[in-house]
C-alpha positions, 0 to 999 in steps of 0.5 A: 510014180507019176501023177494021174491026170484026167485026159479030158480035162487036160485037153479042155485046158489046152483048148482054153489056153489056145483060145486065150492066146488067140484072143490076146492077139486079136485084142492087140490087132483089132482093139481100138477105142471108139474115139480112135475109130472116130478120129481115124474116120474124120481124118480120112474124110478130111483127106478125101475132101481135100483130094476131091477139091483138087480134081480137075473137071473135064 
């Protein structure tokens, strides 16, 4: 005979597993440390300043 399972708990386990896989994907996509975010912001500010310095005034 087959094992008897509770369908309600099986559905809940499936939903939890799907949420965990989604969370793992989000960690990969959006998970950056504060230092990495600050470094990128500083590099962007420096590049913007460099470009603004080379603009011609009319």
